[in-house]
N, C-alpha and C positions, 0 to 999 in steps of 0.2 A: 691117278687114283691112289697108287701106292704112296706117292709123295704126300698126298693129303692125309692118309692114315698115319704116316710117320709124324707129320706136323701135329695132328690131333693128339697123338700119344704123348708127344713132348709137352704139349700144352697141358694135358691132364696131369703129367708128372710135376710140372711147375706149380700148378694150382694145388696139388696135394702137398708138396713141400712147403708152399706158402702157408697152407692151413696148419700143418704140423708146427712150423716155426711160430706162427701166431699163437697157437695154443701153448707152446712152451714159454713164449715171452710173457703171456698174461696168466700163466699158471700161478696158483697160490704158492707162497713160500712154505717150507716145512712147518707144520703145526698151525698154519694161518689160513683161514677161509674168509669169505665175505662177512660172515656173521660171528666167527669164533676164533679163539686162540687156545691152543693146548700147551700147557706147561707141565713139566715133571717135577717131582720132589723125591729125593732119595734120603730117607732119614729113619732112624730106628723107631719102631712102634711097639715091638714086643721084646721080651727077654730081660736080662738083669739091669740094663741101663735105659729101659723104656721111659722111665720118669724124666730123662733128659730130652729125648726126642719128641715126646708127645706135646708138651706145651709149646715147644719151638715150632713144630710143624703146624699146630693148631693156630698159632698166631699168623703164619703165612697164609693158610687156607682162609681164615676168617677175614683177613684184610682183602684178599682177592674177591671174596663174596661181597664185601662192602663196596668195592669198585663196581662190581656187576650191578648192584642196587642203584649206583649213581649213573648207570647207563653204559657201563663197560668201558673199554678202551677204544676210543674213536668209533663207537658203535658196535664193537665186537665184545661178546661175553667170554670171560676167561674160565677155562676148565683146568683144574689142578689134579693130576694123577699122582697119588702118593704111593711110592714103593717102599716097603720095609726091608732094610738091609741087616737088621738085628745087630748093627754096629760091627759088621764083619766085612772086610775089604773084598773078598771074592763075591759075596752076595751083592755088594754095592756095584761091582763091575757088571754083574749079570743084570742088575736092575737098570743100569744106564743103557745097556744094549737093548733091553726090552723097550724102554721108553723111546729110544731113537728109531729103532728099526720096525717095531710093531705099532707103537702108538704114534710115532712120528711127531713128537713134541717140538715146539719151537726151540725151547731151551729147558734147562733144569735149574730151579731156584737155588738149590744147594745139593752138593754131592756128599754132604756130611762132614766128618772130621778129617784130621790130617792124613791118617793112613788110607782112608777111603778115597780121598781126593788125589793123593799121590798115585794110587792104583789106577785111577781113571784118567790120568793126565793125557795119555795117548788118544783116548776117545774124545776128551774135551777139546783138544786141538784139531783132530781130524774132522769132527762134526760141528765145530764152532759153537760149543756149548758154553755160553756165557753163564757163569754161576758165581755165587758168593758163599764159599765154604765156611763151615764152623771151625775155623783153624786160624791161629794167630802167628804162624811161623813165617819168617822173613823170606824163605825160598819161594813162596807163592807170589811175591811181588818184586823181588830183587834177586836176579834180574827180572824184567817184565815178563809175566805170563799173559799172553794176549787176551785170553778169555776168562781169567780169574780176577775177581775184584775183592780186595781185602776189606773186611768189615769193621775191624776194631783194633785198638792199640795193641802192639806186640807185648809179650811178657816183659821184655827189657824196659820198654817205656813205662809200663805200669809200675814196676818196682823202682825205677828212677824217680817217678813222681812220689812214691811212698817215702823214700829217703828224703827227698826235698821237703815233703810235708813235715817230717820229724824235725828237721832243722828249722824251717820257717814258721811252723804253727805251734808245735809242742814246746820248742825253746827250752828243752831240758838242759840242766847244767852238766850232767854226767850221763848221757845216753849210752846204754850198753845193749847192743842188739843180739838177740838170739834168733837163729833161723831154723824153722822146722819145715822140711821139704820132702816131697815124694821123689824117690830115686828113679825117676823117669826123665825123658828128654826135657819136658817143660819145667820140671823141678830143678834140673841141673842148670838149664839156661837161666832160670830165675835166681838161683843161688849165686851164680857168677855175676849177674847184674847187680844184686844187692851188695856183694863184697866190693865190686869195682866202684859203685857209687858211694858207699860208706867210706872207702879209703880216700876219696876226694874231699870228704868233709872231716877226715881224721877221726871218724867214729869207729870204735872197736866192735868187731863181730866176735862175740865171746863164745858162741856155741853154734855148731852146725849139726843138726839132729834129723835123722830120717824117721818119717812116720808114714807107713804104707796106707793106701786108700782103705783097705779092709780092716784096719785096726779098730778094736773095740775099747782100747784103753791106752792112755798116754802117760801113765804114772812115771815111767822111767825118764821120759823126755821132760816132764814137769820138774822132777827132782834134779835133773842135770842143769836145767835153766836156773832153778833156785840156787843151786850151788855156785853158779857163775854170776849171781846177782843181776841177771838180765831183766832190765825194767821195760824193755820193748821186745816183742816177739813178732817176727814177720813170718807168716805161714805161706808156703808155696804148695798147698795141698787142695784137693777138690773138696766139695762141700761135706761129704760124710766124714772125712778125716779131720776137717776143721771143727766140726761139731764135736767129735770125740775129744779133740784137744781142749776146747773150751769147757766141756763138762768135767774133764779131769782137772783142769786148773781150778775150777770152783771147789771140787772135792778137797784139794790141797790148800785152799785159801790163798791161791796165787793169782794176783790181779795186775799183771802188767798191761800196758796198752798193746792190743793185738791187732795186726793188720792182715788183710787177705786180698787176693786178686779177684778178677771178674767171676770165675767159676765158683767162688765161694761168697759172692756178694749178692745175697738174695734174702728176702724176708724169712725164708725157711730157717735161716740160721738163728734168728731171734725166737721164732716159734718153737724150735727144738731145744734151745739152750736157756731160754728165759733169762734169769738174772746172771747166768754164766756168760752172757754176751754183752754185759753192760759196758765193757771197755773195748768192744770190737769196732774197728773202722775198716771199711772195705772200699775198693776202687772198682769202677765198672765203666764201660764205654756205652752203656744204655742208661736211661733215666730210671728212677725208682718208681715203684707202683704207687707210692704216696704223693708223687709230684703232681702239681696242679697245672702242668703245661698242656697245651692243646693235644699234642701227640699222645701223651700218657693218658689223658682223659679219654681219648678215642680208643686206646687199647683196653681200658677198663670197660668201656661201653660195649666193645665188640665181644669181650669175654662174657659179659652178663647176657647179652643178646643171644649168644650161641650156647648158653648154659655150660660154660667151661668151669670146671673146678680146678683152677690154676694153682698147682702146688709150687712150681718154680716160676714165680712171676717175671723174673729177669729174662728167662728164656722165651716166655710168651712175648714180651716186649721186643726182644731181639727178632723174633719171627715176624712180627708186625713191621718192624723196620726194614727187613730184607724185602718183603713184598712191596713195601712203600717205594723203595728205590727201583724195583723192577717195574712197578706200575708207572712211575714217572718216566722212566726210560722208554717204555712202550708207547706212552702218549707222545713223547718227543719224536719217536721214529715215524709217527704219522701212519697214513694208510699203507705205505710201502714197508710194512714190518717184515723183517727177515732175521735170521741169526746174525748176519753181519751188521744190519742197521740197528739191532738191539744193542750190540756191543758199542757201536759208534755213539749211540744216544747216551748210554751210561757215561761215556767219556766227556760229555758236555756238562756234567753236573759240577757247578762251581759255587762254593759256599752255600750248598743246597741245605735247606732246613727241613727237618722232619718233626718239628714241634716238640723238641726235647726228647725224642726217642733215641736218636744218635746225635753226636756233635755235628757241626757243619761238615758236609760231605764234599770232597774235592777229588775228582778223577780227571784224567786227561789221556790223550793218545800215547803219552810217554810214561805215565805213572798211574798204577792202580793201587798205590800204597794207601794205608789208612792214615787218618789224621793224627794218630798217636796222642789223642786227647782222652782224658778220663774225668769223672767226677768222684768226690769222696762222699761216703755215706756212713752214718753212725747209727748204732742200735738205739731204737726207741722201745725200751723194754715194756713199759706199761701198755703200749699199743701193739706190741709184737710185730714190729716192722722196722725197716731201715728208712732213714730220712736223709735228704741231701744236706750236706754241710759245706758245699763249695760249688763254684761254677765250673764249667769245662776248663781244664788246664792241661798243659803238656810239660814234659821235662824241661827244667831250666838249662840254659846253655852254660856249661862250666868249662873252664880251661883245663 
C-alpha cells in the first residue's frame, strides 16, 4: 500500500513536470501572443528638439497601422508603445527598462540617437533588442553589434560622394572649397572626410569655419569665405544652422554652390530660405517627398490619411522606412516570432527594395552595415521643395 502511494506520488510529479515543461515550450515569446505583437519606440516627443522626433516616430507608427489594416503580421496586429526620452540618455535608459520589464515588448524600433543608443548598449545585448538607431556612426556596425542594424550612409560616405559630385558633375576649372561645420563629433568627422577626399583630387580647402547650431547669423563666416574666394561651400551643420548660413549668404549677395548632408536635406530648407536656397544641393539616404516612387507615394498617402502636418518630410520618410524593414523581418520570421528570430530574419534581407524610401538594403549574419548609398537633391525654389537629381550612388573607389 505504501509502495502504491509512493508510485502514485511519483507519477503525479512526472505529470506535473510534463505539464510545466509543455507550457514553457509553447509559451509565447516576449511581446508576442496568438493575436498580437508589442513593439517599443524610444524617441523624443517633447522639448527643444521635439520637431526632430515627432515626424520620425509618426512615420513608424503610421506604417505599422497600415500593416494592421492589411491584416497584420501573419495574422497578428501590431501595437507600438512610444516612450518620450526628451533626447536625454538617462531618460532613454529608463524608457527601455520600462518597455522591456513592464510592457514586455518584442523589440524596440529605435532607441534614438547616438548617445541614447550607446547608453543602452548593455540592455540591447542582454535582452536581444533588435533596433535601428537614428545614428550614423561606424562603431554601431564595425565591429558587428549583433542587435543593431545601421540604416544609412555614414557621414564619411556622404561627404566622399559630395566631393566626387563636385569633380564629376560640376566640372569646375578652379574649385575652391570652404567648409562650415559644427564643432561636435559629427562635424569633425565630416570635416576630416572632406579634407581627405579633396586632397585625393588636389582640390584646395581654403577655409574651415565653425558655425554652432544655435547661431542666428553667419556674417563673419560669409565674409571669411568671400575673402578666400570659396566658390563651393560644404556645410557639416544641422538644419537650423544651415538655414542661418543660406540666409546670411543671400544678405551678402554670396552665391556659391552649397552642399549639405542628410540632417539638412529636407524640404524645410527651401521653405525657410526661399531664393537663398537656389544653389543648395543636399545628399540623403532617403528619397525626397516629391519623388513619384511607390514607397514615397505610400509615405505621402499615410501622412494624409493620419492627418499629419509633416514639417520635416525626410524624417517622416525615414520613420516609414524603419517600420517597413521591421515589418518585412517579422513576416519572414513567421509564426515563431521571437527576439532572436526577428534579428535572424533581418539578416536575410538581400537587395531588398522599399520602393525608393531607402536604397537597396543588404544585411547578413556577419554585417549590419549600411549600403553607404545616397541620392542628390536640388532646391526647387518656385515649388518650395527638394527634387532628386541623381540615382542612388556610393563613393567612388580611389587609389
